[in-house]
N, C-alpha and C positions, 0 to 999 in steps of 0.2 A: 342357489348354493351359497351357503354362508361360510366364508373363510376367516380364520383367525389364528392367533397363536395361543397355545396353552402350555401347560407343564405337568409332569408327573414327578412325584418325589418318592424315592425309594430309600429305605433304611437298610443298611447292609452290616451284618455282624458275622464275620467269617464268611462262610458259604451261604448263610441264610439271608434271604431277601424278603422284605415285606413292604407293601405300599404304605406310605406315611401320609396322612391327610394334611392338607394345606394348613388347616387350623392347628393341628398338633405341632407342625414344623414352626409355624409363626409363634406359638406359645413357648416352645423350647428355645428357638434361636433369638427372636426379637424381644419377647417379654421375659425371658429367662425363668420360666416357670418349670416346675418339676413334673413333666408329663411322660418321661420315659423311664419309669421306675423299673421296668423289666430289664433294662440295660444298665442299671446302677453299677458303678465301679468298672465299667467296660469302656473300650475305645470302639467307636462306631464310625462308619462312613455313611454319608448321605449323598446320593447321586440324584441330581435334578436334571430331568430330560426336558428340554425346551422343544416343542414340536409344533408343526403346522397341522391344523385341524380343518376339515371340511365337513360341515353338518355334524359336528361333534365327534367325528371319527378321525383317528390319527392317520395322516397321509405322508408325513415326512418328519425327520429329525433335523432340527436346526443346530442344536448344541447340547452337549452333556457336560455338566459341572459336577465335580466331586470334591467333597470336603470331609476332613477327618475331625472328629470331636471326642473328647473324653467326657464321660457322663459321671456326675457325682452319685453317691450312694442313694440320694433322694430322688434321682431322675432328672436333675437339672444339669445344665452345661457347666462343666468345670473349666472356667475361664483361665485359671492359672496353669492347668496341665494340658489344655488344648493347644496343639502346635499352631503357631502362626505361620501362614504361608510366606515363603520368600520367593524371589523371582523365578528360579529354576523349578522349585517344587510346585509353584502355582501354574507354571507352563505345562509341566508333565502331568500332574494330576488334575489340573484345573479345568480346561475346557476344550471342546471340540468345535471348531469353527464351521460355519455353513459351507464354505468352499471345500472343506475336506470331504463332504458328503455329496457335493454337486455331481460328481462323475460316477457315483455308485450306481450299479445296475438296479438295486433294490433300495427302497427308502429305509430298510432295516438291515442293511448289509453289515453283518457282524464283523467281517474281515476288515472293513474300512473304519469301524468304530472302536473296536476293542483295544487298539494300540493306545488310545487316549485314556483308558481306564486302568492304568497300571497299578493303582492302589487297591483295586477290587479284584478278587480271585476270578479265574475263568469260569468256575462253576456259578458264581454269583452273577457274572455278566450274562451267562446263558439264561439264567432265570429272569433277569431284567428284560431281555429281548423277548422271551416267551410271553411275558405279561404284556409287553407293548404290541405283540402280534395279535392279541385277542380282539 
């Protein structure tokens, strides 16, 4: 049994959720390339789910990070209009620690996880958990 840590990246726009490839995220965030043309001029949220994997299957959630970005018309990150996280905002929308899920009955217990995803709508949260359950 091969155990490791992996992650899934979700792009959230309102109640719509889609998986974002690691390559697309790296090009958008790190390389500042215009890869999200479909979201030009919008504010989006990106939820990164860090998870434990066994034989390439998700067996537990370690942490969920949420970030909000403004996308320029060309599909690149708008650095001037993307809010910078401050202490409280980073805590609230930022991350879920592993100890918060340690006592959960199920590794995908929505009740234990959704309180950390305050910037994402409940409909979008349900869609994220549905994808993770597959």
